[in-house]
N, C-alpha and C positions, 0 to 999 in steps of 0.2 A: 384145356385152355377155354376160358369163358368166351362164348360166342355172343357178343353184344347185340348183333343184328337179329339173331334168332330169339334172344330174350325180348327185344323190342317188338318183334312180330308176334310173339306169344302174348305179350301184354296187350297189344292192340286187338288181337283176336278175342282174348278173354274179357278184357275190360271195355272194349269197343270204342273208347276214346281216351286221349291223354291231353292234359293241358300243354300249351306250347312251351311253358317254362319248365316242364319236366326235363331232367338232365338228358335222357336219351332222345326225347322229342327235339330238344334244341340241337343236339348233335345231328339228327336227321335233317334238320332245316338249314344248318349252317356249315356242316362238313360235307364238301362236295364229293369226296371219295366215298365216305360212309353212305351218302344218299344214293350214289350210283349203284353201290352193291345192294343196298336195301331195295331199290327199284327193280333191279335184276332178279332178286330172289322172290319178290312179290309177283313179278310178271311171270315167273316160272310156274306159278300156281293160279294164274288168271286173276290176280289181285293188283291193286295199286294203292299208293298212299293218297288219302284224301285230305288235302289241306288247302287253306285259302289265307292269304296274308291278312285278311280282315277278321278271320275267325280266331277265337282264343283257344281252340282245340284242334287236334288232328285225329284222323281215324283211318280205316281201310275200307275199300269198296271194290266191287267187281270191276275189273278192267273193261274198257270199251271192247277190246278184242274178244272178250269172253261173254259178253252180254247175251249173244244169241244162244250160247250153250246153256246159260243159267236161266234166262227169262223166257227163252223160246223152246225149251226142251220138250214141252208137251204139245197137244194139238193146237193150243192157242197161247199167245204171249201172256205172261203174268206181269203185274206191275211192281211187285216187291217180293222179297224173300222172308217177310215177317208175318205172312198170312193176314195182312191187313185187308179188310173189306173195302169196297169202292168208296163207301161214305167216310171211312177212316182216312183213306188216302186223300179224298177231297178236303176233309177237315185239315189234314196236314198241309196241303197246298195253301189253304186260306190262312192258316197260322203263320206259315213261312212268309206269305205276302204281307201280312199285317205287322209282323215283327222284324223280319230280316231286311225287307226292302227299305223301310224307314230308317232302320239302324245304319244300313249301308250309306244312305244319303247323308246322314249326320256325320258318319265317319269321313266321307269325302269332303263335306263342307268344313269340318274341323281341320282336316289335312290341308285344304286349300287356304284356310285362314292362317294356319301356322306358316305355310309357305310364303304367303304375302307378307306376313310380319317379319319373317327372317330376311327378306330382301332389303330391309332397312338396316340390317346389322352386317358389318363388314366381315366378321368371322363366325357367322351363324352356322350351326351344325344341323344336319338333317335330323328331325325327330322321328321316332318310330311311329308306326300307325297306331292310333288310339283304339284300344279294345276295352275301354271303360264300360262296365256293365250298365252304367247309367244311360248310355246311348241307346240301349235296347228298350223299346216300349214295353209297357206292361198292359195287358188287356184284362178287362173285367169279364168274367164268365157270362154274366147276365147280358152285357152288351153284345158279346159274340152271339149268344143265343137269339137275342132280339133281331140282329142283323142277318144272321145266316141259318138260324135253327130250322126254319121251314125247308131249306134247301139241303140240309145235312141230316135229315131223318128225324127231327124233333128233339125235344129235351132229353128224353130217356136215352136215345141213341147217341146224342152229342156227349152226354155225361159219361156213358160207357166208353166211347172212343177217346175222350180226354184222359180217362184213366189208363187206357192202353198206351197212348202216346207218351204219357208221363212216365210210365214204367220203362219205356224204351229209351228215355233220355232226350226226347225231342222238346219237351216243355217241362217247366217246373210249375206245379199246381199248388197254390197255397192260399187259403182263406178267401176263396172267390176270385183270385187273380191268377193270370197265366203269364209266366215269364219265359224267356228263352232258355232252353236246355242245351246241354253240350253238343248234341248232334243236329240241332235245327239248322245251323248255318252250313252244315256239311251235307245235308241230306240231298240237296239239289245242286247241280252245277249252276252257279249264279249266272255266268255268261250265257248259258244255253236257255235258262228258265226265265230270268227276269223279263226279258223283252217279250217272250210269249205271253206272260201273265199281263203285262202292262198293255200290250196290243190286242189281247184277246178279250173274251167275254168277261173274265174276272176283273179286268181293268175297269170296266163300266161299273161293276158292283162295288169295287173299292173306292171309286171316285167319291170324294166328299167324306169318306170315313176317316176319322182321325184317331189313332190308337191313344189310349189314356196312359199317361205316365204316372198318374197318381190316382189310381182307382180308389173311390171312397170306401171307407171301412164299413159303410152300411150295406155294401154288396155282399150277400152271403153266398157261399159256394152252392153249386147245384146238387151236391151230394154230401153224404155224411162221411167224413174222412175215416171214421172207424170202420166203414164197410168197404174200404178201398180194395182189400184183399179178396172181396167177393165179387168184384167186377167181372172176373173171368180168369181163365188160365193165363199165366204169364207166357208170352210168346217169345221164343228165342230166335235170334238171327242165325243165319247159316254161316 
């Protein structure tokens, strides 16, 4: 007999993310019995389903109850299981703040506008949360380097780390522009992280910076795309 939950878990572990409109992903999000069994079987191995109603993808992550065993198993805590250096993690936080936070604000504003408009209709139906890719800002690499390069290790280091983050699915890197990748909205717990960023030191750095939705074509990439495979060894998740 086909074990659909086992198949879904295998796909999530091997592919690392699935779109919400995938048949099995939709079943995990909409079928309460299926979801309970899925959560139970993931919890048995210290994992949990990572999904957010505003994200277009789902994935799996280490469960909170297992974090100490995974991240604190050595003499000191580690920040990730991808062997990302501190400057790569810092770059990932900056990209999350510059792309996901504005996107979420736009999603909330559109949702509120649609709710206000529906109040005037007698038989209005609730509309699904918008996950339109156009709501996600696009960053110019040169702008990112100008604003944060000196804090993130300089041009060479930023270029290398952008390649690593791109291969892991956090961003999409194309012709000098950086767009949201499938895992960017899932990498941090929004409720736990957003306020820390906005109220912390990064909030001051981000103040006044407006992500570009239409980066000019004159912005050239910081690297030669043909050399992408030479950036370093591909790092696999655990």
